[in-house]
N, C-alpha and C positions, 0 to 999 in steps of 0.2 A: 534472415527469416528462419523460422523454425521448420525443421525437416518434416514435421508431422502434417504440414499442409500440402505436401507434394505426393502425387500418386506413386504407387509401386513402379519401379523401373526408372524413376527419375535419376538424373545424373547428380552426383553430390557437388556441393559448392566448391570443394577443393580438388575436383577431378583435374588431372594435368591439362587436359584440353581446355577446360574452363579457365585455369590459371594462365595459360598462354593467351587466350582470348582477352582476358582482363588486362594483361600486360600490353597487348596491342591497343586496346581501348584507352588505357592510361596514356599512351603515346599520341593520341589524337589531340588536336586543338580543341579548346572548349566549344567552339562553334560546331565542330564536327561531332563531338560527343552529344551536343544538343540535338543535332539533326538525327543522330542514331536513336535517341529517345523519342523524337518526334515521329520517326518512321515506325518505331515499335508501337507507339500509341495509336497511330493511324491504322495500322494493320489490325490491331486488337479491336479498335472501335468499329472498323469496317466489318469484322467478323460478328461482333455483337449486334450490329444493326441488320446484317443480311443473313446471318447464320451460314454463310458460304465459307467453308473451311479453306478454300483456295487462297483467301487473303492471308491466312496464317502460314500456309505451306509455301507460297511464293516469297513471303517475307523471310521465313526461316532459311530458305535456300539462298536468297540474296545476302542475308546476314552472314551465313557460313562462308560464302564466297568472298565477301568483303573482308571479313576477319582474316581469312587465309591469305588473301592478297596483301592486305595491310601489314601482315606479319612477315612478309618478305622484305628485308631491309632495302634492296635495290628498288623495289616497287614503291615502297613508302617514300624513299628519297626522290624518285621520279615524280611522284604526285606532289610532294612539297615543292620541288623545283618548278614544276609546271605552274603550280599555284602562285608562286612568287612572280613568275613571268607575266601572269595575268593580274598582277597588282593585288592579289588576295581579295578579289571582289566577291568571292563566294559564288561566282558563276561556274557553269559546268566546264569541264575540261574535255578536249578532243581526245578520245581514246587512242587514236592513232599516234598523236603526239606523245602521250604517256608511254605507249608501247615502244615507240622509236627511242625515247630516252632510256628505257630499260635495255635496249639493244646496244647502246653506245658503250 
């Protein structure tokens, strides 16, 4: 996208934190990438419909936390491993199970 469409103070597309986030996203399965886009659109649409900025703020905070966690190799491996144990059904994982795998 052209930089002129972004307001002053925006982060550049090649900012190191953005590059790390993109590397993390590239490592996600296609279904996980799709869900990330779905969540982005849902938060944006909720804001458009309600004008409640909290939809965007909560989404942004969740996205930052997700990217940080998924950028930790042991965490990413624990999520992948737990997902395999559940047959890749796309269902939710028990957070305690993921945390226990990280502690192993």
